[in-house]
C-alpha positions in Angstrom: -21.2 -42.5 -46.8 -19.1 -39.5 -45.8 -21.2 -39.1 -42.3 -20.7 -42.7 -41.5 -16.9 -42.6 -42.2 -16.5 -39.5 -40.2 -18.2 -40.9 -37.2 -16.0 -44.2 -37.3 -12.9 -41.9 -37.2 -14.4 -40.2 -34.3 -13.7 -43.2 -32.3 -10.8 -44.9 -33.9 -8.9 -41.6 -33.8 -10.4 -40.1 -30.6 -8.1 -38.3 -28.4 -7.3 -41.0 -26.0 -6.0 -43.4 -28.6 -3.7 -40.1 -30.2 -1.9 -40.3 -26.7 -1.7 -44.0 -26.2 0.0 -44.1 -29.5 2.5 -41.7 -28.1 2.9 -43.3 -24.7 3.4 -46.8 -26.5 6.3 -45.5 -28.4 7.8 -43.6 -25.1 7.2 -46.7 -23.3 9.2 -49.0 -25.9 11.8 -46.2 -26.1 12.3 -46.5 -22.6 12.4 -50.3 -22.3 14.9 -50.2 -25.3 17.0 -47.4 -23.3 16.2 -45.3 -26.4 17.8 -47.7 -28.9 16.9 -45.0 -31.6 20.0 -43.0 -30.7 22.2 -45.6 -29.1 22.2 -47.9 -32.0 21.8 -45.2 -35.1 25.5 -46.4 -36.4 24.4 -50.1 -36.8 21.1 -49.0 -38.3 22.9 -47.4 -40.9 25.8 -49.8 -41.5 23.2 -52.8 -41.6 21.3 -51.6 -44.3 23.7 -52.1 -46.7 24.7 -55.8 -45.5 23.0 -59.2 -46.3 22.4 -60.6 -49.7 19.2 -61.8 -51.2 18.4 -65.4 -51.2 15.9 -67.5 -53.2 13.5 -67.3 -50.0 14.1 -63.9 -49.0 15.2 -60.5 -50.1 18.4 -58.5 -48.7 18.3 -56.1 -46.0 18.0 -52.8 -48.3 15.2 -54.4 -50.5 13.4 -55.1 -47.6 13.9 -51.5 -46.3 13.1 -50.5 -49.6 9.7 -51.9 -49.8 9.1 -50.8 -46.1 10.1 -47.4 -47.2 7.5 -47.6 -50.7 4.9 -48.0 -48.3 5.7 -45.2 -45.4 6.8 -42.5 -48.3 3.6 -41.8 -49.7 1.1 -38.9 -50.3 1.2 -38.5 -46.6 4.4 -36.8 -46.8 3.1 -34.3 -49.4 -0.5 -33.8 -48.7 -0.5 -35.2 -45.1 2.3 -32.7 -43.9 0.2 -30.1 -45.7 -3.1 -30.9 -44.3 -1.5 -31.3 -40.6 0.1 -27.7 -40.8 -3.6 -26.7 -42.5 -5.6 -27.6 -39.7 -2.9 -27.8 -36.6 -0.4 -25.0 -37.7 3.3 -25.0 -37.9 3.4 -26.9 -34.5 2.2 -29.8 -36.0 5.5 -30.5 -37.4 7.3 -30.8 -33.9 4.8 -33.8 -33.0 5.3 -35.4 -36.2 9.1 -35.4 -35.3 8.0 -36.5 -31.8 6.0 -39.6 -33.1 9.0 -40.4 -35.7 11.6 -40.4 -32.7 9.7 -42.1 -30.4 7.9 -44.7 -32.9 11.3 -45.4 -34.2 11.4 -47.5 -31.1 7.8 -49.1 -32.0 9.0 -50.1 -35.0 11.8 -51.8 -33.9 9.5 -54.1 -31.8 7.0 -55.1 -34.7 10.0 -55.6 -37.0 12.1 -57.7 -34.8 9.0 -59.7 -33.5 7.9 -60.2 -37.5 11.7 -61.5 -37.8 11.5 -63.9 -34.9 8.3 -65.8 -36.1 8.8 -65.5 -39.5 7.9 -68.8 -41.5 9.5 -70.1 -44.6 6.3 -70.7 -46.8 5.6 -71.8 -50.3 9.1 -71.4 -50.7 9.3 -67.6 -49.3 9.7 -66.1 -46.2 6.5 -64.6 -44.8 5.6 -62.9 -41.5 3.8 -59.9 -40.2 1.6 -59.3 -37.2 -1.0 -62.1 -37.8 1.9 -64.7 -37.8 3.7 -63.2 -34.6 0.3 -62.8 -32.7 -0.7 -66.6 -33.5 2.6 -67.8 -32.8 3.8 -65.4 -29.7 0.2 -65.1 -27.9 -1.3 -68.3 -29.2 -4.4 -66.6 -30.2 -5.4 -67.6 -33.6 -8.6 -65.9 -33.6 -6.6 -62.9 -33.0 -4.1 -63.2 -35.9 -7.1 -64.1 -38.2 -8.8 -60.6 -37.2 -5.7 -58.8 -38.0 -5.1 -60.6 -41.3 -8.8 -59.6 -42.3 -8.1 -55.8 -41.1 -5.2 -55.8 -43.0 -6.4 -57.1 -46.3 -9.7 -54.6 -46.0 -7.3 -51.6 -45.4 -4.4 -52.6 -47.7 -6.6 -53.7 -50.8 -9.8 -51.8 -50.1 -9.6 -48.6 -48.2 -6.0 -47.2 -48.2 -5.2 -47.9 -52.1 -7.8 -44.9 -52.6 -6.1 -42.1 -51.0 -2.5 -42.8 -52.5 -4.3 -43.1 -56.0 -6.6 -39.9 -55.5 -3.5 -37.7 -55.0 -1.7 -38.9 -57.8 -5.1 -38.0 -60.1 -5.4 -34.5 -58.7 -1.8 -34.0 -58.9 -1.6 -35.0 -62.7 -4.9 -33.1 -63.4 -3.8 -29.9 -61.7 -0.4 -29.9 -63.7 -1.0 -31.5 -66.7 -4.8 -31.6 -67.5 -4.8 -35.2 -67.7 -8.2 -37.1 -67.0 -8.3 -38.7 -63.8 -10.1 -41.8 -65.6 -6.8 -41.9 -67.8 -4.7 -41.8 -64.8 -6.6 -44.3 -63.1 -6.4 -46.8 -66.1 -2.6 -45.9 -66.5 -1.8 -46.9 -62.9 -3.6 -50.0 -63.0 -1.7 -51.1 -65.9 1.5 -50.2 -64.5 0.6 -52.2 -61.0 -0.6 -55.0 -62.9 2.9 -55.4 -64.3 4.6 -55.2 -61.1 2.3 -57.3 -58.7 1.9 -60.0 -60.9 5.3 -60.6 -60.8 5.4 -61.2 -57.1 7.5 -60.3 -54.2 10.9 -60.5 -56.3 9.5 -57.8 -58.7 8.4 -55.6 -55.9 11.6 -55.4 -54.2 13.5 -54.9 -57.3 11.6 -52.2 -58.6 11.3 -50.7 -55.0 15.4 -50.6 -54.6 15.6 -48.6 -57.6 12.8 -46.1 -57.4 12.7 -45.2 -53.7 16.4 -43.9 -53.3 15.8 -42.1 -56.5 12.4 -40.5 -55.8 13.4 -39.8 -52.0 16.9 -38.2 -52.9 15.5 -36.0 -55.4 12.5 -34.5 -53.7 15.3 -33.8 -50.8 17.4 -32.0 -53.3 14.6 -29.4 -54.7 13.9 -28.8 -50.8 17.1 -27.9 -50.3 17.2 -25.6 -52.9 14.1 -23.9 -51.6 15.6 -23.4 -48.2 18.8 -22.3 -49.7 17.1 -19.4 -51.1 15.5 -18.5 -48.1 18.0 -19.2 -45.4 17.6 -16.3 -43.5 14.1 -17.3 -42.6 15.7 -20.6 -40.8 15.9 -19.1 -36.9 12.3 -17.7 -37.4 10.6 -21.0 -38.9 12.6 -23.1 -36.2 11.2 -21.1 -33.6 7.6 -21.1 -34.8 7.7 -24.6 -35.1 8.4 -25.4 -31.4 6.4 -22.1 -29.8 3.4 -23.3 -31.9 3.9 -27.0 -30.7 3.6 -25.7 -26.8 1.2 -22.9 -27.2 3.9 -20.1 -26.6 3.1 -18.8 -30.0 0.1 -16.0 -29.8 -1.5 -16.6 -33.0 -1.1 -20.5 -32.9 -1.3 -20.8 -29.2 -5.3 -21.5 -29.2 -5.0 -24.4 -31.0 -1.9 -26.7 -29.6 -4.6 -29.4 -29.0 -5.0 -29.5 -33.0 -1.4 -29.4 -33.5 -0.5 -32.5 -31.4 -3.9 -34.4 -33.2 -2.9 -33.8 -36.2 0.7 -34.0 -36.0 0.7 -37.4 -34.4 -2.2 -38.7 -36.6 -0.5 -37.5 -40.1 3.1 -38.7 -38.7 1.5 -42.1 -38.0 -0.1 -42.1 -41.2 3.2 -41.2 -43.0 5.8 -43.1 -40.8 3.6 -46.2 -40.2 5.1 -46.9 -36.7 3.2 -49.1 -34.8 0.7 -49.4 -37.5 1.5 -53.0 -38.5 2.6 -52.6 -42.1 6.4 -52.4 -41.8 6.8 -55.9 -39.9 5.7 -57.5 -43.4 8.6 -56.7 -45.6 10.9 -56.9 -42.6 10.1 -60.5 -42.2 11.1 -61.2 -45.8 14.6 -60.1 -45.0 17.6 -62.6 -45.1 19.5 -61.7 -41.7 21.2 -63.7 -39.2 19.6 -61.9 -36.5 16.0 -60.5 -36.3 17.4 -57.7 -34.1 19.3 -56.6 -37.6 16.3 -56.0 -39.7 14.5 -54.5 -36.6 16.9 -51.9 -36.1 17.2 -51.3 -40.0 13.4 -51.1 -40.1 13.6 -48.4 -37.3 15.8 -46.1 -39.3 13.0 -46.4 -42.1 10.8 -44.2 -39.6 13.6 -41.6 -39.8 13.9 -41.5 -43.3 10.3 -41.1 -43.7 9.7 -38.3 -41.2 12.9 -36.5 -40.1 13.9 -36.2 -43.9 11.0 -36.5 -46.5 8.1 -35.0 -44.3 10.7 -32.3 -43.2 11.5 -31.5 -46.6 7.8 -31.0 -47.4 7.1 -29.1 -44.0 10.2 -26.9 -44.5 9.3 -25.8 -48.2 5.7 -24.5 -46.9 7.0 -22.9 -43.8 10.1 -21.4 -45.3 8.2 -19.6 -48.1 5.2 -18.8 -46.0 2.8 -20.6 -48.6 0.1 -22.0 -46.4 -3.6 -21.5 -44.5 -4.0 -23.0 -41.0 -7.6 -23.0 -40.0 -9.1 -22.8 -36.3 -11.6 -25.2 -35.1 -14.2 -22.4 -35.5 -13.5 -21.9 -39.4 -11.9 -18.8 -39.0 -8.2 -18.4 -40.5 -5.2 -17.9 -38.3 -3.2 -17.7 -41.6 -4.5 -17.1 -44.8 -2.0 -16.8 -47.6 -3.6 -18.6 -50.4 -7.1 -17.9 -50.2 -10.0 -18.9 -48.3 -11.2 -21.2 -51.0 -7.7 -23.4 -51.1 -8.1 -26.8 -49.2 -5.0 -28.1 -47.3 -3.0 -30.4 -49.6 -0.6 -30.8 -52.7 -1.1 -27.0 -53.3 0.7 -25.9 -50.4 4.0 -27.4 -51.6 3.2 -26.7 -55.4 2.6 -22.8 -54.3 6.0 -22.9 -52.2 8.1 -24.6 -55.0 6.6 -21.7 -57.6 7.2 -18.8 -55.2 11.3 -19.6 -55.3 11.5 -21.0 -59.0 9.2 -19.2 -61.2 9.1 -21.3 -63.9 5.1 -21.8 -65.2 3.9 -24.6 -63.9 7.1 -26.1 -62.4 5.6 -26.2 -59.0 2.6 -28.2 -60.0 4.3 -30.4 -62.4 7.3 -31.2 -59.6 4.4 -32.1 -57.0 2.6 -34.1 -59.3 5.3 -36.0 -60.6 6.7 -36.4 -56.9 3.1 -37.6 -55.6 2.9 -40.4 -58.8 6.2 -42.0 -57.5 5.6 -41.7 -53.8 2.2 -42.8 -54.2 2.7 -45.4 -56.7 5.3 -47.2 -54.5 3.0 -47.2 -51.6 0.3 -49.0 -53.7 2.8 -51.4 -54.6 3.6 -52.3 -51.0 0.2 -52.3 -49.9 -0.2 -54.9 -52.3 2.7 -57.1 -50.7 1.4 -56.6 -47.3 -2.4 -57.8 -48.7 -0.4 -60.6 -50.3 1.1 -61.7 -47.3 -2.1 -61.8 -45.2 -3.7 -64.0 -47.8 -0.9 -66.2 -47.5 -1.4 -66.5 -43.9 -5.4 -67.0 -44.2 -4.6 -69.8 -46.5 -1.5 -71.8 -45.2 -1.5 -75.5 -46.4 -4.3 -74.6 -49.2 -4.1 -73.8 -52.5 -4.3 -69.9 -52.8 -4.0 -69.2 -56.5 -7.9 -67.8 -56.6 -7.7 -65.6 -53.2 -4.1 -64.0 -54.4 -6.2 -63.3 -58.0 -8.9 -62.0 -56.2 -7.0 -59.3 -54.0 -4.6 -58.3 -57.0 -8.1 -57.5 -58.6 -9.9 -55.6 -55.9 -6.8 -53.4 -55.5 -6.8 -52.4 -58.6 -10.1 -51.8 -58.8 -10.0 -49.7 -55.6 -6.8 -47.9 -57.2 -8.8 -46.9 -60.1 -11.9 -46.1 -57.9 -9.9 -43.9 -55.9 -8.5 -41.7 -58.9 -12.1 -40.7 -59.7 -13.6 -40.0 -56.0 -13.2 -37.1 -53.8 -10.4 -36.1 -51.7 -12.3 -36.1 -48.7 -13.8 -39.4 -48.6 -10.7 -40.8 -50.0 -8.5 -39.6 -46.8 -11.4 -40.5 -44.3 -11.7 -44.3 -45.8 -7.9 -44.3 -45.8 -8.1 -43.1 -41.9 -10.5 -46.0 -41.1 -8.1 -48.8 -42.6 -5.3 -47.2 -40.6 -6.9 -46.7 -37.6 -8.1 -50.3 -37.5 -4.5 -51.9 -37.8 -3.2 -49.6 -35.2 -5.6 -50.7 -32.7 -4.9 -54.2 -33.1 -1.3 -54.0 -33.8 -0.4 -51.7 -30.8 -2.3 -54.0 -28.4 -0.7 -57.2 -29.9 3.4 -55.5 -29.5 2.5 -54.5 -26.1 1.3 -58.1 -25.2 4.7 -59.5 -27.1 7.4 -56.9 -26.4 9.3 -59.4 -24.5 10.7 -61.4 -27.1 12.2 -58.6 -29.3 13.5 -57.0 -26.1 15.3 -60.2 -25.3 16.5 -60.3 -29.1 17.9 -56.5 -28.7 19.7 -57.7 -25.4 21.4 -61.1 -27.3 22.1 -58.8 -30.1 24.0 -56.2 -28.0 25.9 -59.0 -25.8 26.9 -60.6 -29.1 28.1 -57.4 -30.7 30.1 -56.7 -27.3 31.8 -60.0 -27.7 33.0 -58.9 -31.1 30.7 -61.6 -33.0 28.5 -61.2 -35.7 25.1 -61.7 -33.9 23.4 -64.7 -34.7 19.9 -65.5 -33.2 19.2 -69.0 -31.1 15.5 -68.7 -29.7 16.5 -71.7 -27.5 19.1 -70.3 -25.5 16.6 -67.3 -24.8 13.6 -69.3 -24.1 11.9 -67.8 -26.9 9.3 -70.7 -28.0 7.3 -71.0 -31.4 10.5 -69.4 -33.2 10.2 -72.5 -35.6 12.1 -71.3 -38.3 15.2 -70.3 -36.6 14.9 -73.6 -34.5 14.6 -75.9 -37.5 15.5 -74.0 -40.6 18.0 -71.4 -40.3 21.6 -73.1 -40.9 23.6 -72.0 -37.8 26.2 -74.2 -39.0 26.9 -71.0 -42.1 27.7 -68.9 -38.9 31.2 -67.7 -37.5 29.4 -67.5 -34.2 31.3 -70.2 -31.8 28.8 -70.1 -29.2 26.2 -71.3 -31.5 28.3 -73.6 -33.1 29.4 -75.4 -29.8 25.6 -75.6 -29.0 25.1 -77.4 -32.3 27.9 -79.3 -31.9 26.8 -80.3 -28.1 23.5 -81.4 -29.7 24.5 -83.6 -32.1 27.1 -85.3 -30.1 24.4 -86.2 -27.4 
């Protein structure tokens, strides 16, 4: 099984694919004139605007659901793995893919809003929807929906559950079977409550867990503040083969940094658009900007917190491709993972068991909310596949499959769990990147329209007809433009009524 999974990943994550991910993000950054810099103020302000409705959630709730998916085990174990195989230079490439990936997140999330639908009383949207409506290729949308179902309900929950189980076992000696049972009971209580309950839990838990984790990292950094110039220099030198020790693995630094960066921040992966579509906003670009900022929160804040804790304390190993050690601070039998962060915390806060306990609890919050987000994405794709039909049985089955995968992931080996997760991620990345390259134009038109309305001092309101965007049925037929203060839209509506 492991050999088969490894062979799949060698194709899905071959070197050309990694550079394509970087190139797509760079292309969108150029086409949007680096909106991730120009609109940073709007990104922050828009997070707290808008209210939930019967059909949708607020911008902050949608952001929280997206962050619950983005901020997961990749922020702890993934960062450690990147450093373990790519060296400190991998951290720079995680930053790079986050910076340019923010533009990819904007494109895909804006598309999700443009082509969202109101289905069974709820807003639904995501790659399957915008692929079908934007390209007319229904078979492509169906293919993505099945791939997302496979990844979100079967392949990827195991990675998160595995990290939780290992962390709790190492810290508190809790049997993985007990952990697995506890996880599926808690998950069942939430996911059987639907998207509103998921949004309610996410908006409380996600900010709490992220802020708490970053605060502890700041304590670690404060105790080692004299190391700051050296660590920053090491990251940049290692990223560009300027460091004598890590210069020989610069290719590994790029590969691991990009792969773990995408795994963590999910920019371009096709997961973020699902909750983005559920937001109640007056213009698609608004939620696109909010989702772009979620990439920053994930990688530049939370992933950086992990990286700095590890590098500031020197508690890590880095292994070359020939299996020799470039750095070996923790012993040759220690595999890259949460143990790096545990050792870093314990080296500064010498309370017995504090480091392992802190990381275990962090993983519990991070990974649990990620599995919660996975369910929401799987549910959305079931809704897409069963439009116009009764979906009670398929919805129930996807819950059972995800709960089963979560339990199984709690008790299987870490290597296989990560391998399966990479397969699931790789399939979605391939399908979604091609789609957003084809469909970028409507998102770019929406951004231009948003900017023009802002210059006029208006609260932007979306009118797809004016922009020549077809098949944006919700915005054409259901969105209540008359509630908007935008006179251009009101005038158009009045004109249509008079005619």
